[in-house]
A tleap script that builds the chain and sets N, CA, C and O, in Angstrom:
source leaprc.protein.ff14SB
mol = sequence {
  NMET ILE ASP PHE ALA PRO ASP VAL PRO ARG
  TRP ARG GLN VAL TYR GLU VAL ILE ARG GLN
  ARG ILE ALA ASP GLY THR TYR ALA PRO ARG
  SER ARG VAL PRO SER VAL ILE GLN LEU GLN
  GLN GLU PHE GLY ILE ALA GLY ALA THR GLY
  GLN LYS VAL HIE ARG GLN LEU ARG GLU ASP
  GLY LEU ILE TYR THR GLU PRO GLY LEU GLY
  SER PHE VAL ALA GLN ARG GLN PRO GLY CGLY
}
set mol.1.N position { 37.635 11.886 6.980 }
set mol.1.CA position { 38.950 11.385 7.157 }
set mol.1.C position { 39.843 12.325 5.474 }
set mol.1.O position { 39.280 12.789 4.482 }
set mol.2.N position { 41.309 12.276 5.807 }
set mol.2.CA position { 42.148 12.810 4.774 }
set mol.2.C position { 43.113 11.668 4.136 }
set mol.2.O position { 43.614 10.813 4.866 }
set mol.3.N position { 43.305 11.693 2.981 }
set mol.3.CA position { 44.106 11.148 2.370 }
set mol.3.C position { 45.760 11.522 2.753 }
set mol.3.O position { 46.157 12.641 2.425 }
set mol.4.N position { 46.394 10.896 3.213 }
set mol.4.CA position { 47.888 10.889 4.125 }
set mol.4.C position { 48.635 11.160 3.088 }
set mol.4.O position { 48.205 10.481 2.157 }
set mol.5.N position { 49.643 11.874 2.710 }
set mol.5.CA position { 50.630 12.078 2.003 }
set mol.5.C position { 51.808 10.815 3.100 }
set mol.5.O position { 52.092 10.865 4.297 }
set mol.6.N position { 52.186 9.899 2.105 }
set mol.6.CA position { 53.149 8.604 2.531 }
set mol.6.C position { 54.564 9.573 2.812 }
set mol.6.O position { 55.501 8.800 3.014 }
set mol.7.N position { 54.916 10.704 2.871 }
set mol.7.CA position { 56.357 11.176 2.922 }
set mol.7.C position { 56.180 12.079 4.121 }
set mol.7.O position { 57.222 12.493 4.627 }
set mol.8.N position { 54.900 12.497 4.719 }
set mol.8.CA position { 54.665 13.603 5.835 }
set mol.8.C position { 54.175 12.478 6.550 }
set mol.8.O position { 53.529 11.525 6.113 }
set mol.9.N position { 54.802 12.851 8.406 }
set mol.9.CA position { 54.563 12.191 9.346 }
set mol.9.C position { 52.897 12.833 9.513 }
set mol.9.O position { 52.626 14.025 9.368 }
set mol.10.N position { 51.841 11.697 9.865 }
set mol.10.CA position { 50.565 11.715 9.978 }
set mol.10.C position { 50.650 12.932 11.202 }
set mol.10.O position { 50.389 14.087 10.866 }
set mol.11.N position { 50.812 12.803 11.820 }
set mol.11.CA position { 50.852 13.958 13.236 }
set mol.11.C position { 51.169 15.405 12.399 }
set mol.11.O position { 50.802 16.409 13.010 }
set mol.12.N position { 51.717 15.602 11.258 }
set mol.12.CA position { 52.002 16.854 11.351 }
set mol.12.C position { 50.999 17.739 10.137 }
set mol.12.O position { 50.838 18.937 9.904 }
set mol.13.N position { 50.314 16.156 9.386 }
set mol.13.CA position { 49.402 16.605 8.467 }
set mol.13.C position { 47.932 16.779 9.223 }
set mol.13.O position { 47.111 17.366 8.518 }
set mol.14.N position { 47.524 16.430 10.347 }
set mol.14.CA position { 46.821 16.752 11.094 }
set mol.14.C position { 47.058 17.696 11.732 }
set mol.14.O position { 45.993 18.245 12.012 }
set mol.15.N position { 47.931 18.239 12.155 }
set mol.15.CA position { 48.557 19.233 12.793 }
set mol.15.C position { 47.931 20.814 11.757 }
set mol.15.O position { 47.287 21.815 12.071 }
set mol.16.N position { 48.460 20.381 10.635 }
set mol.16.CA position { 48.259 21.416 9.516 }
set mol.16.C position { 46.786 21.753 9.068 }
set mol.16.O position { 46.498 22.916 8.787 }
set mol.17.N position { 45.697 20.574 8.989 }
set mol.17.CA position { 44.633 20.934 9.248 }
set mol.17.C position { 44.167 21.812 10.028 }
set mol.17.O position { 43.914 22.942 9.611 }
set mol.18.N position { 43.910 21.347 11.675 }
set mol.18.CA position { 43.719 21.628 12.850 }
set mol.18.C position { 44.160 23.411 12.911 }
set mol.18.O position { 43.312 24.171 13.376 }
set mol.19.N position { 45.686 24.069 12.355 }
set mol.19.CA position { 46.146 24.780 12.245 }
set mol.19.C position { 45.715 26.021 11.248 }
set mol.19.O position { 45.825 27.239 11.386 }
set mol.20.N position { 45.076 25.055 9.988 }
set mol.20.CA position { 44.572 26.057 8.957 }
set mol.20.C position { 43.018 26.327 9.389 }
set mol.20.O position { 42.495 27.360 8.971 }
set mol.21.N position { 42.216 25.383 10.260 }
set mol.21.CA position { 41.146 25.677 10.482 }
set mol.21.C position { 41.171 26.952 11.596 }
set mol.21.O position { 40.410 27.914 11.705 }
set mol.22.N position { 42.391 26.549 12.395 }
set mol.22.CA position { 42.371 28.396 13.494 }
set mol.22.C position { 42.534 29.565 12.528 }
set mol.22.O position { 41.748 30.509 12.452 }
set mol.23.N position { 43.490 29.424 11.895 }
set mol.23.CA position { 43.916 30.485 10.936 }
set mol.23.C position { 42.528 30.905 10.002 }
set mol.23.O position { 42.376 32.082 9.676 }
set mol.24.N position { 41.841 30.184 9.724 }
set mol.24.CA position { 40.618 30.720 8.729 }
set mol.24.C position { 39.234 30.559 9.478 }
set mol.24.O position { 38.177 30.250 8.928 }
set mol.25.N position { 39.422 30.830 10.868 }
set mol.25.CA position { 38.072 31.251 11.639 }
set mol.25.C position { 37.415 30.044 11.806 }
set mol.25.O position { 36.425 30.180 12.524 }
set mol.26.N position { 37.573 29.050 11.459 }
set mol.26.CA position { 36.538 27.915 11.462 }
set mol.26.C position { 36.866 27.312 12.873 }
set mol.26.O position { 36.137 26.398 13.260 }
set mol.27.N position { 37.754 27.678 13.569 }
set mol.27.CA position { 38.224 27.258 15.340 }
set mol.27.C position { 37.883 29.015 15.744 }
set mol.27.O position { 38.906 29.647 15.481 }
set mol.28.N position { 37.084 29.690 16.137 }
set mol.28.CA position { 37.568 31.052 16.543 }
set mol.28.C position { 38.286 31.249 18.093 }
set mol.28.O position { 38.041 30.394 18.944 }
set mol.29.N position { 39.044 32.229 18.374 }
set mol.29.CA position { 39.502 32.440 19.579 }
set mol.29.C position { 38.512 32.232 20.782 }
set mol.29.O position { 37.449 32.845 20.877 }
set mol.30.N position { 39.034 31.162 21.832 }
set mol.30.CA position { 38.570 30.808 22.902 }
set mol.30.C position { 37.473 29.601 22.387 }
set mol.30.O position { 36.879 29.118 23.351 }
set mol.31.N position { 37.204 29.199 21.488 }
set mol.31.CA position { 36.089 28.260 21.321 }
set mol.31.C position { 37.241 27.072 21.190 }
set mol.31.O position { 38.444 27.201 20.962 }
set mol.32.N position { 36.412 25.795 21.427 }
set mol.32.CA position { 37.237 24.234 21.954 }
set mol.32.C position { 37.904 24.012 20.486 }
set mol.32.O position { 37.699 24.744 19.518 }
set mol.33.N position { 38.541 23.138 20.501 }
set mol.33.CA position { 39.162 22.322 19.371 }
set mol.33.C position { 38.913 21.021 19.407 }
set mol.33.O position { 38.950 20.734 20.603 }
set mol.34.N position { 38.703 20.155 18.850 }
set mol.34.CA position { 38.745 18.861 18.843 }
set mol.34.C position { 39.434 18.395 19.794 }
set mol.34.O position { 40.478 18.970 20.103 }
set mol.35.N position { 38.973 17.152 20.535 }
set mol.35.CA position { 39.877 16.535 21.457 }
set mol.35.C position { 40.752 15.330 20.634 }
set mol.35.O position { 40.635 14.982 19.459 }
set mol.36.N position { 41.682 14.818 21.695 }
set mol.36.CA position { 42.118 13.754 21.310 }
set mol.36.C position { 41.615 12.599 20.811 }
set mol.36.O position { 42.079 12.026 19.826 }
set mol.37.N position { 40.465 12.143 21.600 }
set mol.37.CA position { 39.503 11.344 21.126 }
set mol.37.C position { 38.811 11.688 19.813 }
set mol.37.O position { 38.881 10.841 18.922 }
set mol.38.N position { 38.013 13.061 19.527 }
set mol.38.CA position { 37.894 13.563 18.228 }
set mol.38.C position { 38.465 13.440 17.022 }
set mol.38.O position { 37.933 13.191 15.940 }
set mol.39.N position { 40.129 13.728 17.420 }
set mol.39.CA position { 40.727 13.591 16.497 }
set mol.39.C position { 40.880 12.195 15.800 }
set mol.39.O position { 40.915 11.911 14.603 }
set mol.40.N position { 40.949 11.511 16.778 }
set mol.40.CA position { 40.968 9.846 16.335 }
set mol.40.C position { 39.637 9.435 15.603 }
set mol.40.O position { 39.525 8.442 14.884 }
set mol.41.N position { 39.075 9.949 15.767 }
set mol.41.CA position { 37.615 9.531 15.172 }
set mol.41.C position { 37.462 10.067 13.673 }
set mol.41.O position { 36.856 9.436 12.807 }
set mol.42.N position { 38.123 11.385 13.451 }
set mol.42.CA position { 37.870 12.042 12.317 }
set mol.42.C position { 38.825 12.155 11.188 }
set mol.42.O position { 38.630 12.474 10.016 }
set mol.43.N position { 40.473 11.639 12.151 }
set mol.43.CA position { 41.141 11.386 11.035 }
set mol.43.C position { 41.687 9.974 10.814 }
set mol.43.O position { 42.478 9.776 9.892 }
set mol.44.N position { 41.211 8.773 11.801 }
set mol.44.CA position { 41.571 7.586 11.808 }
set mol.44.C position { 43.106 7.582 12.343 }
set mol.44.O position { 43.877 6.784 11.810 }
set mol.45.N position { 43.575 8.420 13.353 }
set mol.45.CA position { 44.640 8.003 13.720 }
set mol.45.C position { 44.768 7.818 15.408 }
set mol.45.O position { 43.874 8.174 16.176 }
set mol.46.N position { 45.726 7.350 15.732 }
set mol.46.CA position { 46.195 6.687 17.191 }
set mol.46.C position { 45.903 7.722 18.218 }
set mol.46.O position { 46.042 8.904 17.904 }
set mol.47.N position { 45.468 7.360 19.555 }
set mol.47.CA position { 45.708 8.444 20.307 }
set mol.47.C position { 46.947 8.962 20.686 }
set mol.47.O position { 46.924 10.136 21.055 }
set mol.48.N position { 48.277 8.252 20.691 }
set mol.48.CA position { 49.334 9.310 20.821 }
set mol.48.C position { 49.789 9.852 19.719 }
set mol.48.O position { 50.968 10.186 19.842 }
set mol.49.N position { 49.242 10.124 18.476 }
set mol.49.CA position { 49.254 11.020 17.312 }
set mol.49.C position { 48.425 12.334 17.642 }
set mol.49.O position { 48.733 13.477 17.307 }
set mol.50.N position { 47.425 11.979 18.293 }
set mol.50.CA position { 46.383 13.032 18.333 }
set mol.50.C position { 47.221 13.784 19.657 }
set mol.50.O position { 47.083 15.007 19.668 }
set mol.51.N position { 47.929 13.302 20.588 }
set mol.51.CA position { 48.390 14.371 21.698 }
set mol.51.C position { 49.433 14.807 20.916 }
set mol.51.O position { 49.547 16.016 20.712 }
set mol.52.N position { 50.166 14.074 20.474 }
set mol.52.CA position { 51.184 15.179 19.636 }
set mol.52.C position { 50.968 16.398 18.739 }
set mol.52.O position { 51.629 17.426 18.592 }
set mol.53.N position { 49.999 16.022 18.267 }
set mol.53.CA position { 49.199 17.233 17.735 }
set mol.53.C position { 49.203 18.282 18.687 }
set mol.53.O position { 49.953 19.257 18.730 }
set mol.54.N position { 47.879 17.832 19.771 }
set mol.54.CA position { 47.490 18.742 20.293 }
set mol.54.C position { 49.116 19.289 21.218 }
set mol.54.O position { 49.160 20.491 21.479 }
set mol.55.N position { 49.734 18.851 21.441 }
set mol.55.CA position { 51.228 19.289 22.192 }
set mol.55.C position { 51.913 20.255 21.217 }
set mol.55.O position { 52.295 21.254 21.825 }
set mol.56.N position { 52.226 20.294 19.767 }
set mol.56.CA position { 52.504 21.163 18.970 }
set mol.56.C position { 51.717 22.355 18.962 }
set mol.56.O position { 52.227 23.470 19.074 }
set mol.57.N position { 50.400 22.143 18.824 }
set mol.57.CA position { 49.583 22.949 18.729 }
set mol.57.C position { 50.031 24.117 20.097 }
set mol.57.O position { 50.152 25.323 19.879 }
set mol.58.N position { 50.192 23.627 21.186 }
set mol.58.CA position { 50.387 24.015 22.543 }
set mol.58.C position { 51.615 24.884 22.546 }
set mol.58.O position { 51.684 25.923 23.202 }
set mol.59.N position { 52.656 24.382 21.726 }
set mol.59.CA position { 53.717 24.769 21.843 }
set mol.59.C position { 53.847 25.822 20.907 }
set mol.59.O position { 54.727 26.645 21.159 }
set mol.60.N position { 53.253 25.965 20.008 }
set mol.60.CA position { 53.187 26.897 19.120 }
set mol.60.C position { 52.525 27.902 19.237 }
set mol.60.O position { 52.627 28.869 18.482 }
set mol.61.N position { 51.593 27.807 20.394 }
set mol.61.CA position { 50.762 28.883 21.006 }
set mol.61.C position { 49.510 28.871 20.340 }
set mol.61.O position { 48.800 29.781 20.770 }
set mol.62.N position { 49.039 28.286 19.580 }
set mol.62.CA position { 47.773 28.253 19.057 }
set mol.62.C position { 46.338 27.572 19.670 }
set mol.62.O position { 45.154 27.583 19.334 }
set mol.63.N position { 47.089 27.015 20.694 }
set mol.63.CA position { 46.016 26.517 21.612 }
set mol.63.C position { 46.273 26.376 23.080 }
set mol.63.O position { 47.390 25.982 23.418 }
set mol.64.N position { 45.291 26.674 24.081 }
set mol.64.CA position { 45.587 26.103 25.344 }
set mol.64.C position { 44.672 25.391 26.238 }
set mol.64.O position { 43.478 25.480 25.954 }
set mol.65.N position { 45.009 24.691 27.283 }
set mol.65.CA position { 44.404 23.742 27.772 }
set mol.65.C position { 43.905 23.852 29.076 }
set mol.65.O position { 44.674 24.436 29.840 }
set mol.66.N position { 42.899 23.485 29.539 }
set mol.66.CA position { 42.283 23.602 30.773 }
set mol.66.C position { 41.813 22.169 31.387 }
set mol.66.O position { 40.855 21.560 30.910 }
set mol.67.N position { 42.388 21.804 32.220 }
set mol.67.CA position { 42.088 20.673 33.013 }
set mol.67.C position { 40.886 20.374 33.067 }
set mol.67.O position { 40.125 21.244 33.490 }
set mol.68.N position { 40.310 19.020 32.649 }
set mol.68.CA position { 38.777 19.052 33.152 }
set mol.68.C position { 37.856 19.858 32.262 }
set mol.68.O position { 36.663 19.561 32.308 }
set mol.69.N position { 38.350 21.113 31.232 }
set mol.69.CA position { 37.289 21.019 30.308 }
set mol.69.C position { 38.048 21.199 28.758 }
set mol.69.O position { 37.334 21.619 27.847 }
set mol.70.N position { 39.072 20.973 28.553 }
set mol.70.CA position { 39.373 20.803 27.097 }
set mol.70.C position { 40.312 21.527 26.693 }
set mol.70.O position { 40.966 21.947 27.646 }
set mol.71.N position { 40.746 21.927 25.545 }
set mol.71.CA position { 41.575 22.527 24.768 }
set mol.71.C position { 40.974 23.620 23.846 }
set mol.71.O position { 40.133 23.315 23.001 }
set mol.72.N position { 41.479 25.101 24.038 }
set mol.72.CA position { 40.465 26.339 23.382 }
set mol.72.C position { 41.899 26.896 22.426 }
set mol.72.O position { 43.115 26.710 22.448 }
set mol.73.N position { 40.982 27.616 21.679 }
set mol.73.CA position { 42.048 28.306 20.599 }
set mol.73.C position { 42.422 29.746 21.637 }
set mol.73.O position { 41.714 30.443 22.364 }
set mol.74.N position { 43.983 29.772 21.261 }
set mol.74.CA position { 44.602 30.887 22.298 }
set mol.74.C position { 44.080 32.524 21.250 }
set mol.74.O position { 43.921 32.634 20.035 }
set mol.75.N position { 43.944 33.544 22.337 }
set mol.75.CA position { 43.581 34.605 21.757 }
set mol.75.C position { 44.576 34.999 20.773 }
set mol.75.O position { 45.719 34.889 21.218 }
set mol.76.N position { 44.492 35.510 19.335 }
set mol.76.CA position { 45.302 35.965 18.855 }
set mol.76.C position { 45.805 37.267 18.960 }
set mol.76.O position { 45.095 38.207 19.320 }
set mol.77.N position { 47.107 37.391 18.637 }
set mol.77.CA position { 47.793 38.613 18.893 }
set mol.77.C position { 47.634 39.816 17.783 }
set mol.77.O position { 47.236 39.593 16.639 }
set mol.78.N position { 47.942 40.926 18.195 }
set mol.78.CA position { 47.315 42.156 17.248 }
set mol.78.C position { 48.281 41.889 16.124 }
set mol.78.O position { 49.441 41.477 16.161 }
set mol.79.N position { 47.524 42.220 15.138 }
set mol.79.CA position { 48.384 41.972 13.588 }
set mol.79.C position { 48.958 40.404 13.285 }
set mol.79.O position { 49.866 40.089 12.517 }
set mol.80.N position { 48.143 39.543 14.128 }
set mol.80.CA position { 48.595 37.908 13.852 }
set mol.80.C position { 47.310 37.392 13.376 }
set mol.80.O position { 47.200 36.208 13.057 }
savepdb mol mol.pdb
quit
């Protein structure tokens, strides 16, 4: 778990942790990212919060979801 800052929404803080893990290669392109349930367990957040994190990661093009398989890191674009 992380110590949440009181003035920043929890979903945003978890999003930043996952985004950083993608950026630094902890989660490589096409590798699976934690499910909503795994986010709940790791960060002590509600399911709706985990869903919002996944939704924002998808909207930002950082992950994609394959129904029935999970969510995965999107391919990095050249120069990105």
